[in-house]
Structures are given as C-alpha cells and as structure tokens.
DSSP file (Angstrom, degrees, kcal/mol; ACC not computed):
  #  RESIDUE AA STRUCTURE BP1 BP2  ACC     N-H-->O    O-->H-N    N-H-->O    O-->H-N    TCO  KAPPA ALPHA  PHI   PSI    X-CA   Y-CA   Z-CA
    1    1 A X    >         0   0    0      0, 0.0     3,-1.1     0, 0.0     0, 0.0   0.000 360.0 360.0 360.0 -22.4   73.4  245.1   83.4
    2    2 A X  T 3   +     0   0    0      1,-0.2     0, 0.0     3,-0.0     0, 0.0   0.743 360.0  61.4 -66.2 -22.4   73.0  243.4   86.8
    3    3 A X  T 3  S+     0   0    0      2,-0.1     2,-0.3     0, 0.0    -1,-0.2   0.694  85.2  95.2 -75.9 -20.4   74.7  240.2   85.5
    4    4 A X    <   -     0   0    0     -3,-1.1     2,-0.2     4,-0.1     3,-0.0  -0.548  67.8-144.8 -79.9 135.6   77.9  242.0   84.7
    5    5 A X     >  -     0   0    0     -2,-0.3     4,-1.8     1,-0.1     5,-0.2  -0.501  29.0-109.3 -86.9 162.4   80.7  241.9   87.3
    6    6 A X  H  > S+     0   0    0      1,-0.2     4,-2.3     2,-0.2     5,-0.2   0.870 121.3  56.7 -60.6 -35.8   82.9  245.0   87.7
    7    7 A X  H  > S+     0   0    0      1,-0.2     4,-2.2     2,-0.2    -1,-0.2   0.879 105.5  49.4 -62.5 -39.3   85.7  242.9   86.1
    8    8 A X  H  > S+     0   0    0      2,-0.2     4,-2.6     1,-0.2    -1,-0.2   0.860 109.2  52.6 -71.4 -32.1   83.6  242.3   83.0
    9    9 A X  H  X S+     0   0    0     -4,-1.8     4,-2.4     2,-0.2    -2,-0.2   0.915 110.0  48.7 -65.4 -41.9   82.8  246.0   82.8
   10   10 A X  H  X S+     0   0    0     -4,-2.3     4,-2.6     2,-0.2    -2,-0.2   0.935 111.0  50.0 -61.7 -44.8   86.5  246.8   82.9
   11   11 A X  H  X S+     0   0    0     -4,-2.2     4,-2.7     1,-0.2    -2,-0.2   0.943 110.6  49.2 -58.8 -48.8   87.3  244.3   80.3
   12   12 A X  H  X S+     0   0    0     -4,-2.6     4,-2.7     1,-0.2    -1,-0.2   0.910 111.2  50.3 -58.0 -41.6   84.6  245.7   78.0
   13   13 A X  H  X S+     0   0    0     -4,-2.4     4,-2.3     1,-0.2    -1,-0.2   0.889 111.1  48.9 -64.1 -39.0   85.9  249.2   78.5
   14   14 A X  H  X S+     0   0    0     -4,-2.6     4,-3.2     2,-0.2    -2,-0.2   0.915 110.8  50.0 -64.3 -42.8   89.4  248.0   77.7
   15   15 A X  H  X S+     0   0    0     -4,-2.7     4,-2.8     2,-0.2     5,-0.2   0.943 111.9  47.7 -61.4 -46.7   88.2  246.3   74.5
   16   16 A X  H  X S+     0   0    0     -4,-2.7     4,-2.4     2,-0.2     5,-0.2   0.915 113.3  48.4 -62.2 -40.7   86.4  249.3   73.3
   17   17 A X  H  X S+     0   0    0     -4,-2.3     4,-3.0     2,-0.2     5,-0.2   0.945 112.3  48.1 -63.3 -47.2   89.4  251.6   74.0
   18   18 A X  H  X S+     0   0    0     -4,-3.2     4,-2.4     1,-0.2    -2,-0.2   0.917 113.5  47.4 -61.6 -42.4   91.8  249.2   72.2
   19   19 A X  H  X S+     0   0    0     -4,-2.8     4,-2.4     2,-0.2    -1,-0.2   0.921 115.4  44.5 -63.9 -45.0   89.5  249.0   69.2
   20   20 A X  H  X S+     0   0    0     -4,-2.4     4,-2.7    -5,-0.2     5,-0.2   0.906 113.2  51.8 -66.5 -40.2   88.9  252.8   69.1
   21   21 A X  H  X S+     0   0    0     -4,-3.0     4,-2.5    -5,-0.2    -2,-0.2   0.915 109.7  49.4 -62.5 -43.6   92.6  253.4   69.6
   22   22 A X  H  X S+     0   0    0     -4,-2.4     4,-2.6    -5,-0.2    -2,-0.2   0.915 111.8  48.9 -63.9 -42.6   93.5  251.0   66.7
   23   23 A X  H  X S+     0   0    0     -4,-2.4     4,-1.9     1,-0.2    -2,-0.2   0.934 112.9  46.0 -62.1 -45.1   91.1  252.7   64.4
   24   24 A X  H  X S+     0   0    0     -4,-2.7     4,-2.7     2,-0.2    -1,-0.2   0.872 112.9  51.3 -61.9 -38.2   92.4  256.1   65.3
   25   25 A X  H  X S+     0   0    0     -4,-2.5     4,-3.4     2,-0.2     5,-0.2   0.893 106.6  53.4 -67.4 -40.7   96.0  254.9   64.8
   26   26 A X  H  X S+     0   0    0     -4,-2.6     4,-0.8     2,-0.2    -1,-0.2   0.895 112.2  45.3 -61.0 -39.6   95.2  253.4   61.5
   27   27 A X  H >< S+     0   0    0     -4,-1.9     3,-0.5     2,-0.2     4,-0.4   0.929 115.2  47.7 -67.0 -45.4   93.8  256.8   60.4
   28   28 A X  H >< S+     0   0    0     -4,-2.7     3,-1.0     1,-0.2    -2,-0.2   0.890 111.2  49.5 -62.1 -42.0   96.8  258.6   61.9
   29   29 A X  H ><>S+     0   0    0     -4,-3.4     3,-2.6     1,-0.2     5,-1.5   0.674  87.1  86.1 -74.4 -15.1   99.4  256.3   60.3
   30   30 A X  G X<5S+     0   0    0     -4,-0.8     3,-1.8    -3,-0.5    -1,-0.2   0.821  78.3  66.5 -53.1 -30.9   97.8  256.6   56.9
   31   31 A X  G < 5S+     0   0    0     -3,-1.0    -1,-0.3    -4,-0.4    -2,-0.2   0.734 105.5  42.7 -62.6 -22.1   99.9  259.8   56.4
   32   32 A X  G < 5S-     0   0    0     -3,-2.6    -1,-0.3     2,-0.2    -2,-0.2   0.281 118.5-112.9-106.2   7.7  103.0  257.4   56.4
   33   33 A X  T < 5S+     0   0    0     -3,-1.8     2,-0.3    -4,-0.3    -3,-0.2   0.866  79.5 120.2  63.3  36.8  101.2  254.9   54.2
   34   34 A X      < -     0   0    0     -5,-1.5    -1,-0.2    -8,-0.1     2,-0.2  -0.919  55.4-141.0-128.4 154.6  101.2  252.4   57.1
   35   35 A X     >  -     0   0    0     -2,-0.3     4,-2.8    -3,-0.1     5,-0.2  -0.648  36.4-105.9 -99.8 169.2   98.6  250.5   59.1
   36   36 A X  H  > S+     0   0    0     -2,-0.2     4,-2.6     1,-0.2     5,-0.2   0.923 122.5  49.4 -60.8 -44.5   98.8  249.9   62.8
   37   37 A X  H  > S+     0   0    0      2,-0.2     4,-2.4     1,-0.2    -1,-0.2   0.918 111.7  47.9 -61.2 -43.7   99.8  246.2   62.2
   38   38 A X  H  > S+     0   0    0      2,-0.2     4,-3.0     1,-0.2     5,-0.2   0.922 110.9  51.8 -62.8 -44.2  102.5  247.2   59.6
   39   39 A X  H  X S+     0   0    0     -4,-2.8     4,-2.5     2,-0.2    -2,-0.2   0.935 109.9  49.6 -57.2 -47.2  103.8  249.8   62.0
   40   40 A X  H  X S+     0   0    0     -4,-2.6     4,-2.5     1,-0.2    -2,-0.2   0.925 112.3  47.8 -57.0 -46.6  104.0  247.1   64.8
   41   41 A X  H  X S+     0   0    0     -4,-2.4     4,-2.5     1,-0.2    -2,-0.2   0.932 111.9  48.5 -60.6 -48.9  105.8  244.7   62.5
   42   42 A X  H  X S+     0   0    0     -4,-3.0     4,-2.6     1,-0.2    -1,-0.2   0.874 111.4  51.1 -61.5 -37.8  108.3  247.3   61.3
   43   43 A X  H  X S+     0   0    0     -4,-2.5     4,-2.6    -5,-0.2    -1,-0.2   0.930 110.0  49.2 -63.8 -46.8  109.0  248.4   64.9
   44   44 A X  H  X S+     0   0    0     -4,-2.5     4,-2.0     2,-0.2    -2,-0.2   0.921 112.9  47.4 -59.3 -45.8  109.6  244.7   65.9
   45   45 A X  H  X S+     0   0    0     -4,-2.5     4,-1.8     1,-0.2    -1,-0.2   0.912 111.1  51.1 -59.2 -44.5  112.0  244.3   63.0
   46   46 A X  H  < S+     0   0    0     -4,-2.6    -2,-0.2     1,-0.2    -1,-0.2   0.893 114.6  43.2 -61.8 -41.5  113.8  247.4   63.8
   47   47 A X  H  < S+     0   0    0     -4,-2.6    -1,-0.2     1,-0.2    -2,-0.2   0.790 128.5  24.8 -73.3 -30.9  114.2  246.5   67.5
   48   48 A X  H  < S-     0   0    0     -4,-2.0    -2,-0.2    -5,-0.2    -1,-0.2   0.325  90.8-177.9-122.0   7.9  115.3  242.8   66.9
   49   49 A X     <  +     0   0    0     -4,-1.8    43,-0.1    -5,-0.1     2,-0.1  -0.188  58.5  40.8 -64.4 152.2  116.7  242.6   63.5
   50   50 A X  S    S+     0   0    0     41,-0.5     2,-0.3     1,-0.1    42,-0.2   0.643  84.5 148.1 -74.5 144.1  117.7  240.3   62.0
   51   51 A X  E     -A   91   0A   0     40,-1.5    40,-2.7    -2,-0.1    -1,-0.1  -0.945  44.1-107.9-138.0 161.9  115.0  237.9   63.0
   52   52 A X  E  >  -A   90   0A   0     -2,-0.3     4,-2.2    38,-0.2    38,-0.2  -0.340  31.9-111.0 -83.4 167.9  113.2  235.0   61.6
   53   53 A X  H  > S+     0   0    0     36,-0.5     4,-2.3     2,-0.2     5,-0.1   0.849 119.8  52.3 -66.8 -34.4  109.6  235.0   60.4
   54   54 A X  H  > S+     0   0    0      2,-0.2     4,-1.4     1,-0.2    -1,-0.2   0.908 109.5  48.7 -69.7 -43.0  108.7  232.7   63.4
   55   55 A X  H  > S+     0   0    0      1,-0.2     4,-0.8     2,-0.2    -2,-0.2   0.904 112.3  48.8 -63.4 -40.5  110.4  235.0   65.9
   56   56 A X  H >X S+     0   0    0     -4,-2.2     4,-1.2     1,-0.2     3,-0.7   0.897 107.4  53.9 -65.1 -41.4  108.6  237.9   64.4
   57   57 A X  H 3< S+     0   0    0     -4,-2.3     5,-0.3     1,-0.2    -1,-0.2   0.803 105.9  55.2 -64.4 -28.3  105.1  236.2   64.5
   58   58 A X  H 3< S+     0   0    0     -4,-1.4    -1,-0.2     1,-0.2    -2,-0.2   0.747 108.5  48.2 -75.0 -23.0  105.7  235.5   68.2
   59   59 A X  H << S+     0   0    0     -4,-0.8     2,-0.3    -3,-0.7    -2,-0.2   0.655 109.1  55.6 -90.7 -17.9  106.2  239.2   68.9
   60   60 A X  S  < S-     0   0    0     -4,-1.2     2,-0.4     2,-0.2     7,-0.1  -0.734  81.5-118.6-117.1 164.7  103.2  240.6   67.0
   61   61 A X  S    S+     0   0    0     -2,-0.3     2,-0.4   -24,-0.1    -3,-0.1  -0.219  78.5 108.0 -94.7  45.4   99.5  240.0   67.1
   62   62 A X  S    S-     0   0    0     -2,-0.4    -2,-0.2    -5,-0.3     5,-0.0  -0.944  71.9-113.3-121.6 142.2   99.3  238.8   63.6
   63   63 A X     >  -     0   0    0     -2,-0.4     4,-2.7     1,-0.1     5,-0.2  -0.226  30.8-107.1 -67.5 163.6   98.7  235.2   62.5
   64   64 A X  H  > S+     0   0    0      2,-0.2     4,-1.8     1,-0.2     5,-0.1   0.921 124.1  45.1 -53.4 -46.4  101.4  233.1   60.8
   65   65 A X  H  > S+     0   0    0      1,-0.2     4,-1.9     2,-0.2    -1,-0.2   0.904 113.6  49.9 -65.6 -41.8   99.4  233.4   57.5
   66   66 A X  H  > S+     0   0    0      1,-0.2     4,-2.4     2,-0.2    -2,-0.2   0.868 108.5  52.0 -65.6 -38.1   98.8  237.1   58.1
   67   67 A X  H  X S+     0   0    0     -4,-2.7     4,-2.8     2,-0.2    -1,-0.2   0.891 106.5  54.6 -67.1 -38.7  102.5  237.8   58.8
   68   68 A X  H  X S+     0   0    0     -4,-1.8     4,-1.8     2,-0.2    -2,-0.2   0.936 111.7  43.5 -60.0 -48.1  103.5  236.0   55.5
   69   69 A X  H  X S+     0   0    0     -4,-1.9     4,-2.0     1,-0.2    -1,-0.2   0.895 113.6  51.2 -65.4 -40.0  101.1  238.2   53.4
   70   70 A X  H  X S+     0   0    0     -4,-2.4     4,-2.9     1,-0.2    -2,-0.2   0.894 107.6  52.0 -65.4 -39.0  102.2  241.3   55.3
   71   71 A X  H  X S+     0   0    0     -4,-2.8     4,-2.6     2,-0.2    -1,-0.2   0.887 107.1  54.0 -63.4 -37.5  105.9  240.6   54.7
   72   72 A X  H  X S+     0   0    0     -4,-1.8     4,-2.7    -5,-0.2    -1,-0.2   0.954 111.7  45.0 -59.1 -48.5  105.3  240.2   51.0
   73   73 A X  H  X S+     0   0    0     -4,-2.0     4,-1.8     1,-0.2    -2,-0.2   0.936 114.1  47.7 -62.0 -45.6  103.6  243.6   51.0
   74   74 A X  H  <>S+     0   0    0     -4,-2.9     5,-2.4     1,-0.2     6,-0.9   0.860 113.0  49.7 -64.4 -34.9  106.4  245.2   53.1
   75   75 A X  H ><5S+     0   0    0     -4,-2.6     3,-0.9    -5,-0.2    -1,-0.2   0.913 110.4  50.2 -68.9 -43.1  109.0  243.6   50.8
   76   76 A X  H 3<5S+     0   0    0     -4,-2.7    -2,-0.2     1,-0.3    -1,-0.2   0.788 108.6  52.5 -62.5 -30.0  107.2  244.9   47.7
   77   77 A X  T 3<5S-     0   0    0     -4,-1.8    -1,-0.3    -5,-0.2    -2,-0.2   0.577 117.2-116.4 -82.4 -10.3  107.1  248.4   49.2
   78   78 A X  T < 5S+     0   0    0     -3,-0.9    19,-0.5    -4,-0.4    18,-0.4   0.660  82.6 117.3  85.0  15.3  110.9  248.2   49.8
   79   79 A X  S   <S+     0   0    0     -5,-2.4    15,-2.3    17,-0.2     2,-0.3   0.759  74.8  26.9 -83.1 -27.7  110.6  248.4   53.6
   80   80 A X  E     -B   93   0A   0     -6,-0.9     2,-0.4    13,-0.3    13,-0.2  -0.907  60.7-152.8-135.1 159.5  112.1  245.1   54.4
   81   81 A X  E     -B   92   0A   0     11,-2.8    11,-2.1    -2,-0.3     2,-0.5  -1.000   9.5-149.3-134.0 138.1  114.6  242.5   52.9
   82   82 A X  E     -B   91   0A   0     -2,-0.4     2,-0.4     9,-0.2     9,-0.2  -0.926  16.0-169.0-106.2 125.0  114.6  238.8   53.5
   83   83 A X  E     -B   90   0A   0      7,-2.3     7,-2.8    -2,-0.5     2,-0.6  -0.903  13.2-142.9-115.6 141.9  118.0  237.1   53.4
   84   84 A X  E     -B   89   0A   0     -2,-0.4     2,-0.6     5,-0.3     5,-0.2  -0.919  14.8-176.6-107.0 119.8  118.6  233.4   53.3
   85   85 A X  E >   -B   88   0A   0      3,-3.3     3,-2.0    -2,-0.6     2,-0.6  -0.896  67.1 -60.9-116.8  98.7  121.6  232.1   55.2
   86   86 A X  T 3  S-     0   0    0     -2,-0.6     0, 0.0     1,-0.3     0, 0.0  -0.538 123.2 -13.9  57.5-107.4  121.9  228.4   54.6
   87   87 A X  T 3  S+     0   0    0     -2,-0.6     2,-0.6    -3,-0.1    -1,-0.3   0.505 122.6  87.6 -98.8  -6.5  118.5  227.1   56.1
   88   88 A X  E <   - B   0  85A   0     -3,-2.0    -3,-3.3   -36,-0.0     2,-0.6  -0.836  56.9-163.4-104.5 122.5  117.6  230.3   58.0
   89   89 A X  E     - B   0  84A   0     -2,-0.6   -36,-0.5    -5,-0.2    -5,-0.3  -0.907  15.2-169.2-102.6 122.0  115.8  233.2   56.4
   90   90 A X  E     -AB  52  83A   0     -7,-2.8    -7,-2.3    -2,-0.6     2,-0.4  -0.711  12.6-138.8-109.1 159.4  116.0  236.5   58.3
   91   91 A X  E     +AB  51  82A   0    -40,-2.7   -40,-1.5    -2,-0.2   -41,-0.5  -0.963  24.7 166.8-122.3 136.1  114.2  239.8   58.0
   92   92 A X  E     - B   0  81A   0    -11,-2.1   -11,-2.8    -2,-0.4     2,-0.2  -0.954  36.9-101.1-141.3 158.6  115.7  243.2   58.3
   93   93 A X  E     - B   0  80A   0     -2,-0.3   -13,-0.3   -13,-0.2     2,-0.1  -0.525  31.1-138.8 -75.4 146.3  114.7  246.8   57.5
   94   94 A X     >  -     0   0    0    -15,-2.3     4,-2.6    -2,-0.2     5,-0.2  -0.395  35.8 -95.2 -86.9 177.8  116.0  248.4   54.3
   95   95 A X  H  > S+     0   0    0      1,-0.2     4,-1.9     2,-0.2     5,-0.1   0.861 130.1  51.3 -61.4 -36.0  117.1  252.0   54.3
   96   96 A X  H  > S+     0   0    0    -18,-0.4     4,-2.1     2,-0.2    -1,-0.2   0.878 109.3  50.2 -69.6 -38.3  113.7  253.0   53.2
   97   97 A X  H  > S+     0   0    0    -19,-0.5     4,-2.3   -18,-0.2     5,-0.2   0.911 110.0  50.3 -63.5 -44.1  112.1  251.0   56.1
   98   98 A X  H  X S+     0   0    0     -4,-2.6     4,-2.3     1,-0.2    -2,-0.2   0.901 110.8  50.8 -60.7 -38.9  114.4  252.7   58.6
   99   99 A X  H  X S+     0   0    0     -4,-1.9     4,-1.8     2,-0.2    -2,-0.2   0.913 110.1  46.9 -64.2 -44.5  113.4  256.0   57.2
  100  100 A X  H  X S+     0   0    0     -4,-2.1     4,-2.7     1,-0.2     5,-0.2   0.903 114.7  47.7 -68.2 -39.4  109.7  255.4   57.4
  101  101 A X  H  X S+     0   0    0     -4,-2.3     4,-2.7     2,-0.2     5,-0.3   0.903 110.2  51.8 -67.5 -40.9  110.0  254.1   61.0
  102  102 A X  H  X S+     0   0    0     -4,-2.3     4,-0.5    -5,-0.2    -1,-0.2   0.850 116.0  42.0 -62.1 -33.5  112.2  257.1   62.0
  103  103 A X  H  X S+     0   0    0     -4,-1.8     4,-0.7    -5,-0.1    -2,-0.2   0.912 121.6  38.6 -77.5 -45.3  109.5  259.4   60.6
  104  104 A X  H  X S+     0   0    0     -4,-2.7     4,-2.9    -5,-0.2     5,-0.3   0.870 102.9  68.2 -80.6 -38.4  106.5  257.6   62.0
  105  105 A X  H  X S+     0   0    0     -4,-2.7     4,-2.6    -5,-0.2     5,-0.2   0.903 100.4  44.0 -56.7 -53.5  107.6  256.5   65.4
  106  106 A X  H  X S+     0   0    0     -4,-0.5     4,-2.0    -5,-0.3    -1,-0.2   0.868 117.1  46.8 -61.6 -35.2  107.9  259.8   67.2
  107  107 A X  H  X S+     0   0    0     -4,-0.7     4,-2.3     2,-0.2    -1,-0.2   0.885 113.8  47.8 -73.1 -37.1  104.6  261.0   65.8
  108  108 A X  H  X S+     0   0    0     -4,-2.9     4,-3.1     2,-0.2     5,-0.3   0.912 111.4  51.1 -70.0 -41.6  102.8  257.7   66.7
  109  109 A X  H  X S+     0   0    0     -4,-2.6     4,-2.6    -5,-0.3     5,-0.2   0.931 112.2  46.7 -55.8 -50.6  104.3  257.8   70.2
  110  110 A X  H  X S+     0   0    0     -4,-2.0     4,-1.4    -5,-0.2    -2,-0.2   0.912 113.4  49.3 -58.8 -45.1  103.1  261.3   70.6
  111  111 A X  H  X S+     0   0    0     -4,-2.3     4,-0.6     1,-0.2     3,-0.4   0.953 114.5  42.9 -61.6 -51.9   99.7  260.5   69.3
  112  112 A X  H >< S+     0   0    0     -4,-3.1     3,-0.9     1,-0.2     4,-0.5   0.870 111.4  55.0 -62.9 -37.6   99.2  257.4   71.5
  113  113 A X  H >X S+     0   0    0     -4,-2.6     4,-3.3    -5,-0.3     3,-1.2   0.806  95.1  69.7 -68.5 -27.3  100.6  259.1   74.6
  114  114 A X  H 3X S+     0   0    0     -4,-1.4     4,-1.5    -3,-0.4    -1,-0.2   0.804  86.1  66.6 -63.5 -28.0   98.0  261.9   74.1
  115  115 A X  H << S+     0   0    0     -3,-0.9    -1,-0.3    -4,-0.6    -2,-0.2   0.839 117.6  24.6 -58.6 -31.3   95.2  259.5   75.1
  116  116 A X  H X> S+     0   0    0     -3,-1.2     4,-2.8    -4,-0.5     3,-1.2   0.837 117.3  58.0-100.2 -45.0   96.7  259.4   78.5
  117  117 A X  H 3< S+     0   0    0     -4,-3.3    -3,-0.2     1,-0.3    -2,-0.1   0.783 103.9  54.8 -60.5 -28.7   98.6  262.7   78.9
  118  118 A X  T 3< S+     0   0    0     -4,-1.5    -1,-0.3    -5,-0.3    -2,-0.1   0.680 124.5  19.4 -83.3 -14.4   95.5  264.8   78.2
  119  119 A X  T <4 S+     0   0    0     -3,-1.2     2,-0.4    -5,-0.1    -2,-0.2   0.570 113.0  64.0-128.3 -16.5   93.3  263.2   81.0
  120  120 A X  S  < S-     0   0    0     -4,-2.8    -1,-0.1     4,-0.0     2,-0.0  -0.907  70.5-128.2-119.9 144.4   95.6  261.5   83.5
  121  121 A X     >  -     0   0    0     -2,-0.4     4,-2.1     1,-0.1     5,-0.2  -0.281  36.8-103.4 -72.8 169.9   98.1  263.0   85.9
  122  122 A X  H  > S+     0   0    0      1,-0.2     4,-2.3     2,-0.2     5,-0.1   0.892 124.6  51.3 -62.3 -39.7  101.6  261.4   85.9
  123  123 A X  H  > S+     0   0    0      2,-0.2     4,-1.9     1,-0.2    -1,-0.2   0.908 109.5  49.7 -64.5 -43.3  100.7  259.6   89.1
  124  124 A X  H  > S+     0   0    0      2,-0.2     4,-2.5     1,-0.2    -1,-0.2   0.849 109.8  51.7 -63.3 -33.9   97.5  258.2   87.6
  125  125 A X  H  X S+     0   0    0     -4,-2.1     4,-2.8     2,-0.2    -2,-0.2   0.904 109.1  49.8 -66.5 -43.7   99.5  257.0   84.6
  126  126 A X  H  X S+     0   0    0     -4,-2.3     4,-2.0     2,-0.2    -2,-0.2   0.862 112.0  48.1 -63.7 -33.7  101.9  255.3   86.8
  127  127 A X  H  X S+     0   0    0     -4,-1.9     4,-2.7     2,-0.2    -2,-0.2   0.926 112.0  49.2 -70.4 -46.4   99.1  253.6   88.7
  128  128 A X  H  X S+     0   0    0     -4,-2.5     4,-3.0     1,-0.2     5,-0.3   0.922 111.3  50.5 -59.7 -45.5   97.4  252.5   85.5
  129  129 A X  H  X S+     0   0    0     -4,-2.8     4,-2.3     2,-0.2    -1,-0.2   0.919 111.5  47.4 -57.9 -45.8  100.6  251.1   84.2
  130  130 A X  H  X S+     0   0    0     -4,-2.0     4,-2.0     2,-0.2    -2,-0.2   0.935 114.6  45.8 -62.2 -48.2  101.2  249.2   87.3
  131  131 A X  H  X S+     0   0    0     -4,-2.7     4,-2.3     2,-0.2    -2,-0.2   0.919 113.1  48.8 -64.0 -44.2   97.7  247.8   87.4
  132  132 A X  H  X S+     0   0    0     -4,-3.0     4,-3.0     1,-0.2    -1,-0.2   0.882 109.8  52.8 -63.2 -39.2   97.7  246.9   83.7
  133  133 A X  H  X S+     0   0    0     -4,-2.3     4,-2.3    -5,-0.3    -1,-0.2   0.899 110.0  48.5 -61.6 -41.5  101.0  245.2   84.1
  134  134 A X  H  X S+     0   0    0     -4,-2.0     4,-1.9     2,-0.2    -2,-0.2   0.917 113.7  45.9 -66.4 -43.6   99.6  243.1   87.0
  135  135 A X  H  X S+     0   0    0     -4,-2.3     4,-1.9     2,-0.2    -2,-0.2   0.916 112.5  51.4 -64.8 -45.0   96.5  242.2   85.0
  136  136 A X  H  X S+     0   0    0     -4,-3.0     4,-1.5     2,-0.2    -2,-0.2   0.911 108.9  50.2 -59.6 -45.2   98.6  241.3   81.9
  137  137 A X  H  X S+     0   0    0     -4,-2.3     4,-0.6     1,-0.2     3,-0.2   0.915 111.1  49.5 -62.5 -41.2  101.0  239.0   83.9
  138  138 A X  H >X S+     0   0    0     -4,-1.9     3,-0.8     1,-0.2     4,-0.5   0.863 107.0  54.9 -64.6 -35.0   98.0  237.2   85.4
  139  139 A X  H >< S+     0   0    0     -4,-1.9     3,-0.7     1,-0.2    -1,-0.2   0.790 100.4  60.6 -70.5 -26.4   96.5  236.8   81.9
  140  140 A X  H 3< S+     0   0    0     -4,-1.5    -1,-0.2    -3,-0.2    -2,-0.2   0.708 101.0  54.6 -72.0 -19.3   99.7  235.1   80.7
  141  141 A X  H << S+     0   0    0     -3,-0.8    -1,-0.2    -4,-0.6    -2,-0.2   0.656  88.3 106.2 -84.8 -17.2   99.2  232.4   83.3
  142  142 A X    <<  -     0   0    0     -3,-0.7     2,-0.4    -4,-0.5    -3,-0.0  -0.304  52.5-161.1 -67.8 142.5   95.7  231.6   82.1
  143  143 A X        -     0   0    0     -2,-0.0     2,-0.2     3,-0.0     3,-0.1  -0.950  22.8-114.1-119.6 147.4   94.9  228.5   80.1
  144  144 A X        -     0   0    0     -2,-0.4     3,-0.1     1,-0.1     0, 0.0  -0.503  43.9 -95.9 -74.7 146.5   91.9  227.9   77.9
  145  145 A X        -     0   0    0     -2,-0.2     2,-0.2     1,-0.1    -1,-0.1  -0.325  44.0-104.9 -60.6 144.4   89.5  225.2   79.2
  146  146 A X              0   0    0      1,-0.1    -1,-0.1    -3,-0.1    -3,-0.0  -0.501 360.0 360.0 -70.2 138.5   90.1  221.8   77.6
  147  147 A X              0   0    0     -2,-0.2    -1,-0.1    -3,-0.1    -2,-0.1   0.423 360.0 360.0 -78.2 360.0   87.6  220.8   75.0
C-alpha cells in the first residue's frame, strides 16, 4: 500500500464506484428492458437527433463495432429508425423509443442521484462536481505515450 500515491487511491476508488454504479444501473434499468449502454445511446439520440452513427459513436463510450451491433438491436426492438438521405444515414428515435426514454429517464436520474443525495450535502455535491470537472478537463489534455 505504501507505493500508492493519494492520486492512485482516488483513481481506484473512482473506478470501483463507476463499476459498481454501472452494475447497479444495469440491474435497475432491466425493468425497462434496457442496459446502461443502451440507455446512454437512446439519451444521446434523443438529445441530438437526427445524428449520424459517427456522431453518436463520439458521444458514447461504445466502440464503433459495438455501436453498430447495438443500433441493430435497438432498431429491431423498434426504438430507433435509420434514414438515408443521399449519402448520409441518420438515426432518430421512434415513438416507442421516445416513450421508453420518457419512462426510464426520470427514474434513472433519481436512482443515480441517490448515490450522492443520501450521503453528501448540497455544498459537498457542488464541491465534488467542481473537482471532478477540473480533473476531467485535465484528463482531456493528456496524451498516451508514443510507442
């Protein structure tokens, strides 16, 4: 334990929290027949529709191949529609997709917020948000070492 820096301990705690939160969210969203990744994709489509598959892939944490497979599933479920306008294929929610997002979103927001609302004061939440924003912005500047 002595080789760990405080920063590495924070990172490990964040990773554990993110993994546990994703597992709990997957269980929670099962009532809507959605996974956390599908919910994220549907929310991005809802917020930015119509958008291309490339634009969508940039907004979510799913690989290009993963997004293709997920879109096929979401299309088969009737949640999305892909339209081709000349050379551009765009993705939008169907009425069924809009309904499932409208049902799931407030419940998922309430569920996720409970992780923080139950243990942190409003001031602590603001501080955590500010600090995480600062760390996130710094991480966006990082480059991987050249091989």
